[in-house]
C-alpha positions as CSV (number, residue, x, y, z in Angstrom):
1,X,-5.6,54.9,-21.9
2,X,-4.1,56.4,-25.1
3,X,-0.4,57.2,-24.6
4,X,2.3,58.2,-27.0
5,X,5.4,56.2,-27.9
6,X,7.7,55.3,-25.0
7,X,10.4,57.8,-24.1
8,X,12.3,55.3,-21.9
9,X,14.8,52.6,-22.9
10,X,14.3,50.9,-19.5
11,X,10.9,49.8,-20.7
12,X,12.1,47.5,-23.4
13,X,10.2,44.2,-23.7
14,X,11.6,41.1,-22.0
15,X,12.8,38.9,-24.8
16,X,10.3,40.7,-27.1
17,X,7.4,39.0,-25.3
18,X,6.0,41.9,-23.1
19,X,4.4,45.0,-24.7
20,X,6.3,48.2,-24.1
21,X,5.1,50.7,-21.5
22,X,4.6,54.1,-23.1
23,X,4.7,57.5,-21.5
24,X,3.2,60.8,-22.7
25,X,5.8,62.9,-21.0
26,X,9.6,62.2,-21.1
27,X,10.1,63.8,-17.7
28,X,7.7,61.4,-16.0
29,X,9.3,58.5,-17.8
30,X,12.7,59.5,-16.6
31,X,11.4,60.0,-13.0
32,X,9.8,56.6,-13.1
33,X,13.1,55.0,-14.3
34,X,15.0,56.5,-11.4
35,X,12.4,55.3,-8.9
36,X,12.1,51.8,-10.3
37,X,15.9,51.3,-10.4
38,X,16.2,52.6,-6.8
39,X,13.8,49.7,-5.7
40,X,15.0,47.0,-8.0
41,X,17.6,45.3,-5.8
42,X,15.8,45.6,-2.5
43,X,12.5,44.4,-3.9
44,X,14.0,41.8,-6.3
45,X,12.4,43.4,-9.3
46,X,13.2,42.6,-13.0
47,X,12.8,46.0,-14.8
48,X,12.9,44.5,-18.3
49,X,9.7,42.6,-17.5
50,X,7.6,45.7,-17.0
51,X,4.4,45.7,-19.0
52,X,0.9,47.3,-18.9
53,X,-1.6,45.7,-16.6
54,X,-4.7,47.9,-16.8
55,X,-6.1,51.5,-16.8
56,X,-9.2,52.8,-15.2
57,X,-11.6,55.7,-15.6
58,X,-9.4,58.0,-13.6
59,X,-5.9,59.2,-14.4
60,X,-4.4,56.2,-12.7
61,X,-2.9,53.2,-14.6
62,X,-1.4,50.0,-13.5
63,X,1.8,48.2,-14.6
64,X,2.9,44.6,-13.9
65,X,6.5,43.6,-13.2
66,X,8.2,40.4,-12.2
67,X,10.2,39.9,-9.1
68,X,12.0,37.2,-7.2
69,X,8.8,36.7,-5.1
70,X,6.4,36.6,-8.1
71,X,4.7,39.4,-10.0
72,X,4.0,42.9,-8.6
73,X,1.8,45.8,-9.5
74,X,2.9,49.4,-10.0
75,X,0.4,52.2,-9.7
76,X,1.2,55.2,-11.9
77,X,-0.9,58.1,-10.4
78,X,0.3,61.6,-11.4
79,X,0.1,63.6,-8.2
80,X,-1.3,66.7,-9.9
81,X,-4.3,64.6,-10.9
82,X,-4.6,61.8,-8.3
83,X,-4.4,61.8,-4.5
84,X,-3.2,58.4,-3.3
85,X,-3.6,59.0,0.4
86,X,-7.2,57.7,0.5
87,X,-6.0,54.5,-1.3
88,X,-3.3,54.0,1.4
89,X,-5.7,54.6,4.2
90,X,-8.4,52.3,2.8
91,X,-5.9,49.5,2.0
92,X,-4.9,49.5,5.7
93,X,-8.5,49.7,6.8
94,X,-9.7,46.9,4.6
95,X,-6.7,44.6,5.5
96,X,-7.6,45.2,9.2
97,X,-11.2,44.1,8.4
98,X,-9.9,40.9,6.9
99,X,-10.3,41.6,3.2
100,X,-7.9,40.5,0.5
101,X,-6.4,43.8,-0.7
102,X,-3.1,44.8,-2.2
103,X,-0.2,45.3,0.2
104,X,1.7,48.5,-0.3
105,X,5.4,47.6,-0.6
106,X,6.8,51.0,-1.6
107,X,5.3,54.5,-2.2
108,X,6.7,57.7,-3.5
109,X,4.0,60.1,-2.6
110,X,5.7,63.1,-4.2
111,X,5.9,61.5,-7.6
112,X,2.8,59.3,-7.5
113,X,4.5,55.9,-7.9
114,X,3.5,52.9,-5.8
115,X,4.6,49.2,-5.7
116,X,1.9,46.8,-4.7
117,X,1.4,43.1,-4.2
118,X,-0.4,41.4,-7.1
119,X,-3.8,40.0,-6.4
120,X,-3.9,38.2,-9.8
121,X,-4.6,39.0,-13.4
122,X,-8.3,37.8,-13.7
123,X,-11.3,39.8,-12.5
124,X,-14.6,38.3,-11.4
125,X,-16.1,39.9,-14.5
126,X,-13.9,37.8,-16.7
127,X,-15.1,34.6,-15.1
128,X,-18.8,35.4,-15.3
129,X,-21.0,33.6,-17.8
130,X,-23.6,36.2,-18.7
131,X,-25.8,33.6,-20.4
132,X,-26.2,31.4,-17.3
133,X,-26.9,33.4,-14.1
134,X,-27.1,30.4,-11.8
135,X,-23.6,29.2,-12.7
136,X,-22.2,32.5,-11.3
137,X,-23.9,32.1,-7.9
138,X,-20.7,30.8,-6.1
139,X,-18.8,33.9,-7.3
140,X,-21.5,36.3,-6.2
141,X,-21.6,34.6,-2.8
142,X,-17.9,35.1,-2.4
143,X,-18.5,38.8,-3.2
144,X,-21.2,38.9,-0.5
145,X,-18.8,37.4,2.0
146,X,-16.3,40.2,1.3
147,X,-19.0,42.8,1.5
148,X,-20.4,41.7,4.8
149,X,-16.9,41.4,6.2
150,X,-16.2,45.0,5.1
151,X,-19.4,46.3,6.6
152,X,-18.9,44.6,9.9
153,X,-15.8,46.7,10.4
154,X,-17.7,49.9,10.1
155,X,-17.2,52.8,12.6
156,X,-18.4,56.4,12.4
157,X,-16.1,59.3,11.9
158,X,-13.4,57.3,10.1
159,X,-14.4,57.8,6.4
160,X,-16.0,60.9,4.8
161,X,-19.8,60.9,5.2
162,X,-22.1,60.0,2.2
163,X,-24.3,63.0,3.1
164,X,-26.9,65.2,1.4
165,X,-24.2,67.4,-0.1
166,X,-22.3,64.5,-1.7
167,X,-25.4,62.6,-2.9
168,X,-26.7,65.8,-4.5
169,X,-23.4,66.6,-6.1
170,X,-23.4,63.2,-7.7
171,X,-27.0,63.5,-8.9
172,X,-26.2,66.8,-10.5
173,X,-23.8,65.0,-12.9
174,X,-26.9,63.6,-14.7
175,X,-28.5,67.0,-15.7
176,X,-25.1,68.6,-16.3
177,X,-23.4,66.0,-18.4
178,X,-26.0,63.5,-19.6
179,X,-29.0,65.8,-20.2
180,X,-27.2,69.1,-21.0
181,X,-24.0,68.2,-22.8
182,X,-24.8,64.7,-24.2
183,X,-28.5,65.1,-25.1
184,X,-28.4,68.9,-25.6
185,X,-31.4,69.4,-23.3
186,X,-31.8,72.8,-21.6
187,X,-32.0,72.1,-17.9
188,X,-34.3,74.9,-16.8
189,X,-37.9,75.7,-16.0
190,X,-40.3,72.8,-15.3
191,X,-37.6,70.2,-16.1
192,X,-35.3,71.7,-13.5
193,X,-38.1,71.9,-11.0
194,X,-39.0,68.2,-11.6
195,X,-35.3,67.2,-11.1
196,X,-35.0,69.2,-7.9
197,X,-38.1,67.6,-6.5
198,X,-37.1,64.1,-7.5
199,X,-33.5,64.5,-6.3
200,X,-34.6,65.7,-2.9
201,X,-36.9,62.7,-2.6
202,X,-34.2,60.2,-3.7
203,X,-31.7,61.7,-1.2
204,X,-34.3,61.6,1.6
205,X,-35.2,58.0,1.0
206,X,-31.6,56.9,0.8
207,X,-30.4,58.7,3.9
208,X,-33.2,57.1,5.9
209,X,-31.0,53.9,5.9
210,X,-28.3,53.4,8.6
211,X,-24.7,54.0,7.6
212,X,-21.8,51.6,7.2
213,X,-18.5,51.6,5.2
214,X,-19.4,51.9,1.5
215,X,-16.8,50.8,-1.1
216,X,-18.7,52.8,-3.8
217,X,-17.8,50.7,-6.8
218,X,-18.3,47.2,-5.5
219,X,-18.8,45.3,-8.7
220,X,-17.2,42.3,-10.6
221,X,-14.7,44.5,-12.5
222,X,-13.1,45.5,-9.1
223,X,-13.1,42.0,-7.6
224,X,-10.2,39.7,-8.4
225,X,-9.8,36.0,-8.7
226,X,-6.8,35.2,-6.4
227,X,-3.7,34.0,-8.2
228,X,-3.0,31.8,-5.2
229,X,-5.3,28.7,-5.3
230,X,-5.0,28.5,-1.5
231,X,-6.6,32.0,-1.1
232,X,-10.4,31.6,-0.6
233,X,-11.2,35.3,-0.7
234,X,-11.9,37.5,-3.7
235,X,-9.4,40.4,-4.0
236,X,-10.9,43.9,-3.7
237,X,-9.6,46.8,-5.7
238,X,-10.6,50.4,-6.6
239,X,-11.6,51.3,-3.0
240,X,-10.1,54.7,-2.7
241,X,-13.4,56.6,-2.9
242,X,-15.0,54.7,0.0
243,X,-17.3,56.6,2.3
244,X,-19.6,56.1,5.3
245,X,-23.1,55.9,4.0
246,X,-26.3,53.9,3.4
247,X,-26.0,50.2,3.8
248,X,-28.1,49.7,0.7
249,X,-25.4,51.1,-1.6
250,X,-22.8,48.3,-2.2
251,X,-25.3,45.5,-2.8
252,X,-27.1,47.8,-5.3
253,X,-23.7,48.4,-7.0
254,X,-22.9,44.6,-7.1
255,X,-26.3,43.5,-8.5
256,X,-27.1,46.5,-10.8
257,X,-23.7,46.5,-12.5
258,X,-22.4,49.2,-14.7
259,X,-21.4,46.8,-17.4
260,X,-23.6,43.7,-16.9
261,X,-27.4,43.3,-16.4
262,X,-29.2,40.3,-14.8
263,X,-32.9,39.3,-14.8
264,X,-34.6,40.2,-11.5
265,X,-34.9,36.7,-10.2
266,X,-31.1,36.4,-10.0
267,X,-30.8,39.9,-8.5
268,X,-33.4,38.9,-5.9
269,X,-31.7,35.6,-5.1
270,X,-28.3,37.2,-4.4
271,X,-29.8,40.2,-2.6
272,X,-31.8,37.9,-0.3
273,X,-28.8,35.9,0.5
274,X,-26.8,39.1,1.3
275,X,-29.7,40.4,3.5
276,X,-29.8,37.1,5.4
277,X,-26.1,37.0,6.0
278,X,-25.9,40.7,6.9
279,X,-28.8,40.3,9.3
280,X,-27.1,37.3,11.0
281,X,-24.0,39.4,11.3
282,X,-25.9,42.1,13.2
283,X,-25.8,44.6,10.4
284,X,-28.6,47.2,10.2
285,X,-30.5,45.8,7.2
286,X,-33.9,45.6,9.0
287,X,-36.2,42.7,9.6
288,X,-38.3,43.1,6.4
289,X,-36.6,42.0,3.2
290,X,-39.3,43.8,1.1
291,X,-38.5,47.1,2.7
292,X,-34.8,46.5,2.4
293,X,-35.2,45.7,-1.3
294,X,-37.1,48.9,-1.9
295,X,-34.2,50.7,-0.2
296,X,-31.7,49.0,-2.6
297,X,-33.8,50.1,-5.6
298,X,-33.9,53.7,-4.5
299,X,-30.1,53.6,-3.8
300,X,-29.5,52.0,-7.2
301,X,-31.5,54.8,-8.8
302,X,-29.2,57.4,-7.3
303,X,-26.2,55.5,-8.5
304,X,-27.5,55.0,-12.0
305,X,-28.3,58.7,-12.5
306,X,-24.8,59.5,-11.2
307,X,-23.0,57.0,-13.5
308,X,-25.0,58.1,-16.6
309,X,-23.5,61.5,-16.0
310,X,-20.0,60.2,-15.3
311,X,-20.0,58.1,-18.4
312,X,-21.1,61.1,-20.5
313,X,-18.3,63.2,-18.9
314,X,-15.7,60.5,-19.6
315,X,-16.8,60.6,-23.3
316,X,-17.2,64.3,-23.8
317,X,-14.4,65.6,-21.5
318,X,-11.9,62.8,-21.3
319,X,-12.1,61.2,-24.7
320,X,-13.2,57.8,-23.5
321,X,-16.3,57.0,-25.7
322,X,-16.4,53.3,-24.7
323,X,-18.1,54.3,-21.4
324,X,-21.1,56.1,-23.0
325,X,-21.8,52.9,-25.0
326,X,-23.3,51.5,-21.7
327,X,-25.7,54.4,-21.3
328,X,-28.7,52.4,-22.5
329,X,-28.2,50.0,-19.6
330,X,-28.5,52.9,-17.1
331,X,-31.6,54.3,-18.8
332,X,-33.1,50.8,-18.5
333,X,-32.2,50.6,-14.8
334,X,-33.6,54.1,-14.2
335,X,-36.9,53.4,-16.1
336,X,-37.4,50.1,-14.4
337,X,-37.1,51.6,-10.9
338,X,-39.1,54.7,-11.7
339,X,-41.9,52.6,-13.2
340,X,-42.4,50.8,-9.8
341,X,-43.0,53.8,-7.6
342,X,-45.8,56.4,-8.2
343,X,-43.6,59.1,-6.6
344,X,-41.0,58.6,-9.3
345,X,-43.4,58.9,-12.3
346,X,-42.4,62.5,-13.0
347,X,-38.8,61.4,-13.4
348,X,-39.9,58.5,-15.6
349,X,-41.8,60.9,-17.9
350,X,-38.8,63.2,-18.1
351,X,-36.4,60.4,-19.0
352,X,-38.9,59.0,-21.6
353,X,-39.3,62.4,-23.2
354,X,-35.5,63.0,-23.4
355,X,-34.9,59.5,-24.8
356,X,-37.9,59.5,-27.2
357,X,-39.4,56.5,-25.5
358,X,-43.1,55.8,-25.7
359,X,-43.9,53.8,-22.5
360,X,-44.7,50.1,-23.1
361,X,-45.5,47.4,-20.6
362,X,-43.6,44.2,-20.1
363,X,-40.0,45.2,-20.7
364,X,-37.5,43.1,-18.8
365,X,-36.0,44.4,-15.6
366,X,-32.8,46.3,-16.3
367,X,-32.0,44.3,-19.5
368,X,-30.6,45.9,-22.7
């Protein structure tokens, strides 16, 4: 996140070793200083140790600070842009389900500041060897453990439904932002008719699967390697958009990653292991793995169309061009799935025409 020079003296580096935390508005910097100092004694915080931790695709960012009990994380979420209540609700829900999630130590809802326990500084993504799929299997199996644990806790009428309206709204990001604004394509006439027909089919197929709790961004960037060696579970982050929807979604998100592609043999290996574990846990994944895998592919297609639109929006509206650099990965995912199913050939032809691709046989599954 690009921010201007710090307006706050409180955020001086500790011994010159920590990078300064900058603020775009002096009023917010001053409000933060007052909030932090009000907590410092009770929480054993060391304000001079404050430094950036990470930022995400939203307007939230994260800071790290030392305390008498170890490091802590601070969420900076401007209340006019971010609603933290879903995060608080989901953190409690996931903790009850037995997942390793941040503990909320203090929260100023009015100003959008939150103090959290620190799950560690290393993501699963940072430990992955992209050149050796098999070496990453233990990590992925830990992710599967967390996913099954989360889904086992599912109950209806707790989280918002991942229904036709929401799935459709997400799909519309593709024509609006990727086709229209990024590619300059007029979304009208036969092209619009084809999209409407394909979107209705994608939604119908996906909603045919039973519903469970859906994290919605269950991928290695949001899974943490615990800082405590005695902690066997991966930490889980970025869960505030969770919904109640198709059981196929989170495993599709995990294995068809926004920032990393695997060959299909590894995707199949982990997905089969997930299916076996979920089935043994009594989750509604069905008795036919082939049918389940097709469901995962159709769910992945919905996600890839959505994320291509989101990444275009992040670039064109929010000034974050690094996201659109991954667009070819999503086009590859979309083409790979559409090429498998005769019903999706109209969508494949549409995408190929927009991308200027002449269909060839033998391209690797989802690889770019």
